[in-house]
FIKOLZA-1660 file (N, C-alpha, C; in steps of 0.1 Angstrom, whole numbers, plus 5000, padded with zeros to 4 digits):
% residues 151
   i   px   py   pz ch aa at
   1 1400 3139 5128  A  M  N
   1 1397 3135 5141  A  M CA
   1 1389 3122 5140  A  M  C
   2 1388 3114 5151  A  L  N
   2 1380 3102 5151  A  L CA
   2 1370 3103 5162  A  L  C
   3 1358 3099 5159  A  V  N
   3 1347 3099 5168  A  V CA
   3 1340 3085 5169  A  V  C
   4 1334 3082 5181  A  F  N
   4 1327 3069 5182  A  F CA
   4 1316 3068 5173  A  F  C
   5 1314 3057 5166  A  S  N
   5 1303 3055 5157  A  S CA
   5 1291 3048 5163  A  S  C
   6 1292 3044 5176  A  E  N
   6 1281 3037 5182  A  E CA
   6 1282 3038 5197  A  E  C
   7 1272 3034 5204  A  G  N
   7 1272 3033 5219  A  G CA
   7 1269 3046 5226  A  G  C
   8 1272 3046 5239  A  D  N
   8 1269 3058 5247  A  D CA
   8 1277 3070 5243  A  D  C
   9 1289 3068 5237  A  H  N
   9 1297 3080 5234  A  H CA
   9 1297 3083 5219  A  H  C
  10 1286 3079 5212  A  E  N
  10 1285 3081 5198  A  E CA
  10 1287 3096 5195  A  E  C
  11 1296 3099 5185  A  G  N
  11 1298 3113 5181  A  G CA
  11 1309 3120 5189  A  G  C
  12 1313 3114 5200  A  K  N
  12 1323 3121 5208  A  K CA
  12 1337 3117 5203  A  K  C
  13 1347 3126 5205  A  L  N
  13 1361 3124 5201  A  L CA
  13 1366 3112 5209  A  L  C
  14 1375 3104 5202  A  I  N
  14 1381 3093 5209  A  I CA
  14 1395 3097 5214  A  I  C
  15 1397 3094 5227  A  K  N
  15 1410 3097 5233  A  K CA
  15 1416 3084 5237  A  K  C
  16 1429 3083 5238  A  P  N
  16 1436 3071 5241  A  P CA
  16 1431 3064 5254  A  P  C
  17 1427 3072 5264  A  A  N
  17 1422 3066 5276  A  A CA
  17 1408 3059 5274  A  A  C
  18 1401 3062 5263  A  D  N
  18 1389 3055 5261  A  D CA
  18 1390 3041 5256  A  D  C
  19 1403 3037 5253  A  L  N
  19 1405 3023 5247  A  L CA
  19 1411 3014 5258  A  L  C
  20 1405 3003 5259  A  T  N
  20 1409 2992 5269  A  T CA
  20 1421 2985 5262  A  T  C
  21 1432 2984 5269  A  A  N
  21 1444 2976 5264  A  A CA
  21 1439 2962 5262  A  A  C
  22 1443 2956 5250  A  G  N
  22 1439 2943 5246  A  G CA
  22 1426 2941 5240  A  G  C
  23 1419 2952 5238  A  G  N
  23 1406 2952 5231  A  G CA
  23 1394 2952 5241  A  G  C
  24 1382 2951 5237  A  P  N
  24 1378 2950 5223  A  P CA
  24 1380 2962 5215  A  P  C
  25 1379 2961 5201  A  P  N
  25 1381 2973 5193  A  P CA
  25 1369 2983 5194  A  P  C
  26 1371 2995 5191  A  V  N
  26 1360 3005 5191  A  V CA
  26 1357 3008 5176  A  V  C
  27 1345 3010 5173  A  H  N
  27 1341 3014 5159  A  H CA
  27 1340 3029 5159  A  H  C
  28 1346 3035 5148  A  A  N
  28 1347 3050 5147  A  A CA
  28 1344 3055 5133  A  A  C
  29 1341 3068 5133  A  W  N
  29 1340 3075 5120  A  W CA
  29 1350 3086 5120  A  W  C
  30 1355 3090 5108  A  P  N
  30 1364 3102 5108  A  P CA
  30 1355 3114 5108  A  P  C
  31 1360 3125 5115  A  Q  N
  31 1353 3138 5116  A  Q CA
  31 1362 3149 5111  A  Q  C
  32 1357 3157 5102  A  D  N
  32 1366 3168 5097  A  D CA
  32 1368 3178 5109  A  D  C
  33 1381 3181 5112  A  P  N
  33 1384 3190 5123  A  P CA
  33 1380 3204 5121  A  P  C
  34 1379 3208 5108  A  K  N
  34 1375 3222 5106  A  K CA
  34 1360 3224 5106  A  K  C
  35 1352 3215 5100  A  T  N
  35 1338 3217 5098  A  T CA
  35 1330 3209 5108  A  T  C
  36 1337 3199 5115  A  S  N
  36 1330 3190 5125  A  S CA
  36 1320 3181 5118  A  S  C
  37 1321 3179 5105  A  V  N
  37 1312 3170 5098  A  V CA
  37 1317 3156 5100  A  V  C
  38 1309 3147 5105  A  V  N
  38 1312 3133 5106  A  V CA
  38 1310 3126 5093  A  V  C
  39 1320 3119 5088  A  R  N
  39 1320 3113 5075  A  R CA
  39 1314 3099 5076  A  R  C
  40 1301 3099 5079  A  N  N
  40 1294 3086 5081  A  N CA
  40 1284 3083 5070  A  N  C
  41 1285 3090 5059  A  A  N
  41 1275 3088 5048  A  A CA
  41 1278 3075 5040  A  A  C
  42 1291 3070 5041  A  S  N
  42 1294 3057 5035  A  S CA
  42 1300 3048 5045  A  S  C
  43 1295 3035 5045  A  R  N
  43 1300 3026 5055  A  R CA
  43 1314 3022 5052  A  R  C
  44 1319 3026 5040  A  L  N
  44 1334 3023 5037  A  L CA
  44 1343 3032 5046  A  L  C
  45 1337 3042 5052  A  N  N
  45 1345 3051 5061  A  N CA
  45 1346 3046 5075  A  N  C
  46 1339 3035 5079  A  E  N
  46 1339 3030 5093  A  E CA
  46 1353 3024 5096  A  E  C
  47 1358 3026 5108  A  I  N
  47 1371 3023 5112  A  I CA
  47 1370 3014 5125  A  I  C
  48 1379 3005 5126  A  L  N
  48 1381 2997 5138  A  L CA
  48 1394 3003 5145  A  L  C
  49 1393 3007 5158  A  I  N
  49 1404 3012 5165  A  I CA
  49 1406 3003 5177  A  I  C
  50 1419 2999 5180  A  I  N
  50 1422 2990 5191  A  I CA
  50 1435 2993 5197  A  I  C
  51 1436 2991 5210  A  R  N
  51 1449 2994 5217  A  R CA
  51 1454 2980 5221  A  R  C
  52 1467 2977 5216  A  L  N
  52 1473 2965 5219  A  L CA
  52 1487 2968 5225  A  L  C
  53 1494 2958 5231  A  D  N
  53 1507 2960 5236  A  D CA
  53 1516 2963 5224  A  D  C
  54 1523 2975 5224  A  A  N
  54 1531 2979 5213  A  A CA
  54 1542 2969 5210  A  A  C
  55 1547 2961 5220  A  A  N
  55 1557 2951 5218  A  A CA
  55 1552 2940 5209  A  A  C
  56 1539 2938 5208  A  E  N
  56 1533 2927 5200  A  E CA
  56 1531 2931 5186  A  E  C
  57 1533 2944 5183  A  L  N
  57 1530 2948 5169  A  L CA
  57 1543 2946 5160  A  L  C
  58 1540 2942 5148  A  D  N
  58 1552 2941 5139  A  D CA
  58 1556 2955 5135  A  D  C
  59 1568 2956 5129  A  E  N
  59 1574 2969 5126  A  E CA
  59 1565 2979 5118  A  E  C
  60 1559 2973 5107  A  Q  N
  60 1550 2982 5099  A  Q CA
  60 1538 2987 5107  A  Q  C
  61 1532 2978 5115  A  T  N
  61 1521 2982 5123  A  T CA
  61 1524 2992 5133  A  T  C
  62 1536 2990 5140  A  R  N
  62 1540 3000 5150  A  R CA
  62 1543 3013 5144  A  R  C
  63 1547 3014 5132  A  A  N
  63 1550 3027 5125  A  A CA
  63 1538 3035 5123  A  A  C
  64 1526 3029 5122  A  R  N
  64 1513 3036 5120  A  R CA
  64 1506 3038 5133  A  R  C
  65 1511 3033 5144  A  A  N
  65 1504 3033 5157  A  A CA
  65 1507 3045 5165  A  A  C
  66 1499 3048 5175  A  V  N
  66 1501 3058 5186  A  V CA
  66 1500 3050 5199  A  V  C
  67 1511 3049 5206  A  D  N
  67 1511 3042 5219  A  D CA
  67 1503 3028 5219  A  D  C
  68 1506 3020 5208  A  G  N
  68 1499 3007 5207  A  G CA
  68 1485 3008 5201  A  G  C
  69 1480 3020 5198  A  I  N
  69 1467 3021 5192  A  I CA
  69 1468 3021 5177  A  I  C
  70 1460 3012 5171  A  I  N
  70 1461 3010 5156  A  I CA
  70 1446 3011 5151  A  I  C
  71 1446 3014 5138  A  A  N
  71 1433 3016 5131  A  A CA
  71 1432 3009 5118  A  A  C
  72 1421 3002 5115  A  Y  N
  72 1419 2995 5102  A  Y CA
  72 1405 2998 5097  A  Y  C
  73 1403 2996 5084  A  S  N
  73 1390 2996 5078  A  S CA
  73 1381 2985 5085  A  S  C
  74 1369 2988 5087  A  A  N
  74 1359 2979 5093  A  A CA
  74 1352 2971 5082  A  A  C
  75 1357 2971 5070  A  I  N
  75 1351 2965 5059  A  I CA
  75 1359 2953 5054  A  I  C
  76 1353 2941 5054  A  C  N
  76 1361 2929 5051  A  C CA
  76 1365 2929 5036  A  C  C
  77 1377 2925 5034  A  S  N
  77 1383 2925 5020  A  S CA
  77 1378 2914 5011  A  S  C
  78 1369 2905 5017  A  H  N
  78 1364 2894 5009  A  H CA
  78 1351 2898 5001  A  H  C
  79 1341 2901 5008  A  A  N
  79 1328 2905 5002  A  A CA
  79 1323 2918 5006  A  A  C
  80 1331 2926 5014  A  G  N
  80 1326 2939 5018  A  G CA
  80 1317 2939 5030  A  G  C
  81 1316 2928 5037  A  C  N
  81 1307 2927 5049  A  C CA
  81 1314 2935 5060  A  C  C
  82 1307 2938 5071  A  P  N
  82 1313 2945 5082  A  P CA
  82 1321 2935 5091  A  P  C
  83 1333 2939 5095  A  V  N
  83 1341 2932 5105  A  V CA
  83 1337 2936 5119  A  V  C
  84 1330 2927 5126  A  T  N
  84 1323 2931 5138  A  T CA
  84 1328 2924 5151  A  T  C
  85 1336 2913 5149  A  A  N
  85 1339 2905 5161  A  A CA
  85 1354 2906 5165  A  A  C
  86 1356 2904 5178  A  W  N
  86 1370 2903 5184  A  W CA
  86 1370 2890 5191  A  W  C
  87 1376 2880 5185  A  V  N
  87 1374 2866 5191  A  V CA
  87 1388 2859 5190  A  V  C
  88 1388 2848 5198  A  K  N
  88 1400 2839 5197  A  K CA
  88 1401 2833 5183  A  K  C
  89 1412 2833 5177  A  S  N
  89 1413 2828 5163  A  S CA
  89 1410 2813 5162  A  S  C
  90 1405 2809 5151  A  D  N
  90 1402 2795 5148  A  D CA
  90 1416 2788 5146  A  D  C
  91 1426 2795 5143  A  V  N
  91 1439 2789 5140  A  V CA
  91 1451 2792 5149  A  V  C
  92 1448 2799 5159  A  G  N
  92 1459 2803 5168  A  G CA
  92 1454 2806 5182  A  G  C
  93 1462 2812 5191  A  D  N
  93 1458 2814 5205  A  D CA
  93 1456 2829 5208  A  D  C
  94 1456 2837 5197  A  K  N
  94 1454 2852 5199  A  K CA
  94 1441 2856 5195  A  K  C
  95 1436 2867 5200  A  E  N
  95 1423 2873 5195  A  E CA
  95 1426 2880 5182  A  E  C
  96 1416 2880 5174  A  V  N
  96 1417 2886 5160  A  V CA
  96 1403 2893 5157  A  V  C
  97 1404 2901 5147  A  F  N
  97 1392 2907 5141  A  F CA
  97 1386 2896 5133  A  F  C
  98 1372 2895 5133  A  K  N
  98 1366 2885 5125  A  K CA
  98 1353 2890 5118  A  K  C
  99 1352 2887 5105  A  C  N
  99 1340 2889 5098  A  C CA
  99 1331 2877 5099  A  C  C
 100 1320 2879 5106  A  M  N
 100 1311 2867 5109  A  M CA
 100 1303 2862 5097  A  M  C
 101 1303 2870 5086  A  C  N
 101 1296 2865 5074  A  C CA
 101 1302 2853 5067  A  C  C
 102 1315 2853 5065  A  H  N
 102 1322 2842 5059  A  H CA
 102 1335 2837 5067  A  H  C
 103 1336 2842 5079  A  N  N
 103 1346 2837 5088  A  N CA
 103 1360 2841 5085  A  N  C
 104 1363 2852 5078  A  S  N
 104 1376 2857 5076  A  S CA
 104 1381 2863 5089  A  S  C
 105 1394 2860 5092  A  E  N
 105 1400 2865 5104  A  E CA
 105 1413 2873 5100  A  E  C
 106 1415 2884 5108  A  Y  N
 106 1426 2893 5105  A  Y CA
 106 1434 2895 5118  A  Y  C
 107 1447 2895 5117  A  D  N
 107 1456 2897 5129  A  D CA
 107 1460 2912 5129  A  D  C
 108 1454 2920 5138  A  P  N
 108 1457 2934 5139  A  P CA
 108 1472 2937 5142  A  P  C
 109 1479 2928 5149  A  R  N
 109 1493 2930 5153  A  R CA
 109 1502 2929 5141  A  R  C
 110 1498 2923 5130  A  A  N
 110 1506 2921 5118  A  A CA
 110 1499 2927 5106  A  A  C
 111 1497 2940 5107  A  S  N
 111 1491 2947 5096  A  S CA
 111 1477 2942 5091  A  S  C
 112 1470 2935 5100  A  A  N
 112 1457 2929 5097  A  A CA
 112 1457 2919 5086  A  A  C
 113 1468 2912 5085  A  Q  N
 113 1469 2901 5075  A  Q CA
 113 1459 2890 5078  A  Q  C
 114 1454 2884 5067  A  V  N
 114 1445 2873 5068  A  V CA
 114 1451 2861 5075  A  V  C
 115 1445 2856 5085  A  V  N
 115 1450 2844 5092  A  V CA
 115 1440 2832 5090  A  V  C
 116 1428 2834 5085  A  F  N
 116 1419 2824 5083  A  F CA
 116 1407 2829 5074  A  F  C
 117 1402 2820 5066  A  G  N
 117 1390 2824 5058  A  G CA
 117 1393 2828 5044  A  G  C
 118 1383 2831 5036  A  P  N
 118 1384 2834 5022  A  P CA
 118 1389 2848 5018  A  P  C
 119 1391 2857 5027  A  A  N
 119 1395 2870 5024  A  A CA
 119 1408 2870 5015  A  A  C
 120 1409 2877 5004  A  P  N
 120 1420 2877 4996  A  P CA
 120 1432 2886 5000  A  P  C
 121 1429 2895 5009  A  R  N
 121 1440 2904 5013  A  R CA
 121 1437 2910 5027  A  R  C
 122 1447 2916 5033  A  R  N
 122 1445 2923 5046  A  R CA
 122 1435 2934 5046  A  R  C
 123 1431 2938 5058  A  L  N
 123 1423 2950 5059  A  L CA
 123 1431 2963 5056  A  L  C
 124 1425 2973 5050  A  A  N
 124 1432 2985 5048  A  A CA
 124 1436 2992 5061  A  A  C
 125 1448 2997 5063  A  A  N
 125 1453 3003 5075  A  A CA
 125 1452 3018 5074  A  A  C
 126 1450 3024 5086  A  L  N
 126 1449 3039 5087  A  L CA
 126 1459 3044 5097  A  L  C
 127 1469 3052 5092  A  P  N
 127 1479 3057 5101  A  P CA
 127 1472 3067 5111  A  P  C
 128 1477 3067 5124  A  L  N
 128 1471 3075 5134  A  L CA
 128 1481 3085 5139  A  L  C
 129 1476 3096 5145  A  A  N
 129 1484 3106 5153  A  A CA
 129 1476 3111 5164  A  A  C
 130 1482 3118 5173  A  L  N
 130 1475 3125 5184  A  L CA
 130 1474 3139 5181  A  L  C
 131 1462 3145 5183  A  A  N
 131 1460 3159 5181  A  A CA
 131 1452 3165 5192  A  A  C
 132 1458 3173 5200  A  D  N
 132 1451 3179 5212  A  D CA
 132 1445 3168 5221  A  D  C
 133 1453 3157 5223  A  G  N
 133 1448 3146 5232  A  G CA
 133 1438 3137 5226  A  G  C
 134 1434 3139 5214  A  S  N
 134 1424 3130 5207  A  S CA
 134 1431 3123 5195  A  S  C
 135 1426 3111 5192  A  L  N
 135 1431 3104 5180  A  L CA
 135 1427 3111 5167  A  L  C
 136 1436 3111 5158  A  S  N
 136 1433 3117 5145  A  S CA
 136 1440 3109 5134  A  S  C
 137 1435 3111 5122  A  V  N
 137 1440 3104 5110  A  V CA
 137 1453 3111 5106  A  V  C
 138 1463 3103 5103  A  A  N
 138 1476 3109 5099  A  A CA
 138 1479 3107 5084  A  A  C
 139 1470 3101 5077  A  G  N
 139 1471 3099 5062  A  G CA
 139 1460 3090 5057  A  G  C
 140 1460 3088 5044  A  G  N
 140 1450 3080 5038  A  G CA
 140 1451 3065 5041  A  G  C
 141 1441 3057 5038  A  F  N
 141 1441 3043 5039  A  F CA
 141 1453 3037 5032  A  F  C
 142 1460 3027 5038  A  I  N
 142 1470 3020 5031  A  I CA
 142 1464 3007 5027  A  I  C
 143 1462 3005 5014  A  G  N
 143 1455 2993 5009  A  G CA
 143 1441 2997 5005  A  G  C
 144 1435 2987 4998  A  K  N
 144 1421 2990 4993  A  K CA
 144 1411 2987 5003  A  K  C
 145 1401 2996 5004  A  V  N
 145 1390 2994 5014  A  V CA
 145 1379 2986 5007  A  V  C
 146 1374 2976 5014  A  G  N
 146 1363 2968 5009  A  G CA
 146 1366 2956 5002  A  G  C
 147 1356 2949 4998  A  G  N
 147 1357 2936 4992  A  G CA
 147 1357 2936 4977  A  G  C
 148 1357 2924 4972  A  A  N
 148 1356 2922 4957  A  A CA
 148 1343 2928 4952  A  A  C
 149 1344 2935 4941  A  Q  N
 149 1331 2940 4935  A  Q CA
 149 1326 2930 4925  A  Q  C
 150 1312 2929 4925  A  P  N
 150 1306 2919 4916  A  P CA
 150 1309 2924 4901  A  P  C
 151 1312 2914 4893  A  G  N
 151 1316 2917 4879  A  G CA
 151 1305 2920 4870  A  G  C
% end
C-alpha cells in the first residue's frame, strides 16, 4: 500500500481521489499491508505519485499506471538528490519533475526519461494497482533507484 509521506494526510492511505489531475505529484512511502509498517527508514523508498491524462502517457508508462496514476522513485538518478519540483520544462511546454540540485528534468509521461540536465538515466518506475480502493505497489522498481555512487 502507499501512504502520504508529508502534509496534513501524512501516514494515511492514498486513494485515486486524493490526486489532482495534472499534478502536482504527491510524495509517498510504501506501507506493508500485513504489518502496517511504513517503509520510511531509507529515503530511497520515497515515491512520487501523479495523476495525468492517460492519453498523454506512452505505452510503457500506461502499462504501469492505474487510471492515469503513475509512480516513480523520488531520488534523482544523477547524484541521488531528492526530486521535489513540478515545473514547466526548460526545454518544452509541459510540466516535468525537476531535481533542483543540478536541474535534471524528467518527463513522467514517457517513463520519466531525462529531458534536461546531467542525469544519466530515467527515474526508476514503480508499477501500481488498486487494492480495496487505495493505491498499492504491483511490483518492484523498474530501473535503478538513486544516483551515481562515489568511487
